Structure formats: structure tokens, C-alpha cells
C-alpha positions as CSV (number, residue, x, y, z in Angstrom):
1,M,-3.4,-14.8,13.0
2,D,-4.4,-14.2,9.3
3,Y,-4.3,-10.7,10.2
4,D,-0.7,-10.3,11.1
5,H,0.1,-12.3,7.8
6,E,-1.9,-10.0,6.0
7,A,0.1,-6.9,7.4
8,H,3.3,-8.4,7.0
9,S,3.0,-9.0,3.7
10,M,1.9,-5.6,3.1
11,T,4.7,-4.0,4.9
12,F,7.0,-6.3,3.0
13,V,5.5,-5.2,-0.7
14,S,5.3,-1.4,0.5
15,G,9.0,-1.3,1.7
16,F,10.2,-3.6,-1.8
17,L,7.9,-0.9,-3.9
18,L,9.6,2.3,-1.8
19,G,13.1,0.6,-1.9
20,A,12.5,0.2,-5.9
21,M,11.8,3.7,-6.5
22,V,14.1,5.2,-4.5
23,G,17.1,3.4,-6.3
24,A,15.1,4.4,-9.9
25,G,15.6,8.0,-8.7
26,I,19.2,7.5,-7.9
27,A,19.7,5.5,-10.7
28,L,18.3,8.4,-13.3
29,L,19.9,11.0,-10.9
30,A,23.7,9.1,-11.6
31,A,22.7,8.7,-15.7
32,P,24.7,10.3,-17.9
33,E,22.1,12.6,-19.6
34,A,21.8,16.4,-19.7
35,G,19.6,17.8,-16.6
36,M,16.6,18.5,-18.0
37,R,16.2,15.4,-19.6
38,T,16.9,13.8,-16.4
39,R,14.3,16.2,-14.5
40,K,11.7,15.8,-16.8
41,R,12.3,11.7,-16.0
42,I,12.4,12.1,-12.3
43,R,9.1,14.0,-12.5
44,R,7.6,11.0,-14.7
45,V,8.8,8.5,-12.0
46,A,8.0,10.3,-9.1
47,G,4.1,10.9,-10.6
48,E,4.0,7.2,-11.4
49,F,5.0,6.5,-7.7
50,R,2.7,8.9,-6.0
51,D,-0.7,7.5,-8.0
52,S,0.8,3.6,-7.2
53,A,0.7,4.7,-3.6
54,G,-2.4,6.3,-3.8
55,D,-3.8,3.2,-5.2
56,Q,-2.3,1.1,-2.5
57,R,-3.4,3.2,0.3
58,E,-6.6,3.1,-1.1
59,D,-6.4,-1.0,-1.4
60,L,-5.5,-1.4,1.8
61,A,-8.1,1.2,3.5
62,E,-11.2,-1.0,1.4
63,G,-9.4,-3.9,2.8
64,V,-9.5,-3.0,6.4
65,K,-12.8,-1.6,6.5
66,D,-14.0,-4.9,4.8
67,R,-12.5,-6.6,7.5
68,V,-13.9,-4.4,10.2
69,D,-17.3,-4.8,8.8
70,D,-16.9,-8.6,8.6
71,D,-15.7,-8.6,12.3
72,V,-18.4,-6.6,13.7
73,R,-21.3,-8.4,11.8
74,G,-19.7,-11.7,13.7
75,A,-19.5,-10.0,17.0
76,R,-23.3,-8.7,16.6
77,K,-24.2,-12.7,15.8
78,R,-22.3,-14.4,18.4
79,F,-24.0,-11.5,20.7
80,L,-27.5,-12.3,19.9
81,V,-27.0,-15.8,19.8
82,K,-25.8,-15.7,23.4
83,R,-28.5,-13.2,24.3
84,D,-31.3,-15.5,22.8
85,A,-29.6,-18.7,24.3
């Protein structure tokens, strides 16, 4: 049950950040600035988004790995207890 809540929270946060980045991109395109300046700003924001997404992916992968490791340890422990009993 706790795992489902964590997954739902991560999905919400990811969706929120994606929406914020898309909104920022649209705002930059609609801003009354010179084309070159707008393109530079879009490149900068896109780079920040790419970096942020990479960090989130790494954090998520690490969390999943830790969760799987914990579950495997627990399963081994239960197996050994049943086998010894």
C-alpha cells in the first residue's frame, strides 16, 4: 500500500514539473522579445529541464533499487526461517 502511494506521489510530481516546464516554454514563446534572445532562453530552460529530469530519474532508480533490495532481504529472511523451522 505504501509503495502505491509513493508511486502516485512521484507521478504527480513528475506531471507537475512537466506541466510547469511546458507552460514556461509557451510563455517564453509568447513573450515580446527578440527572436535570438527568446531562443537562448528556451535553450537554457530546456537544459535545466533535461538536468532536472535526469536527476529525478536517478533518484527514482535508486529508490526502486533500494526497495527491491529490501524486499529481497526480507524474502530471504522469511525463507530461511521457514526452512529452519
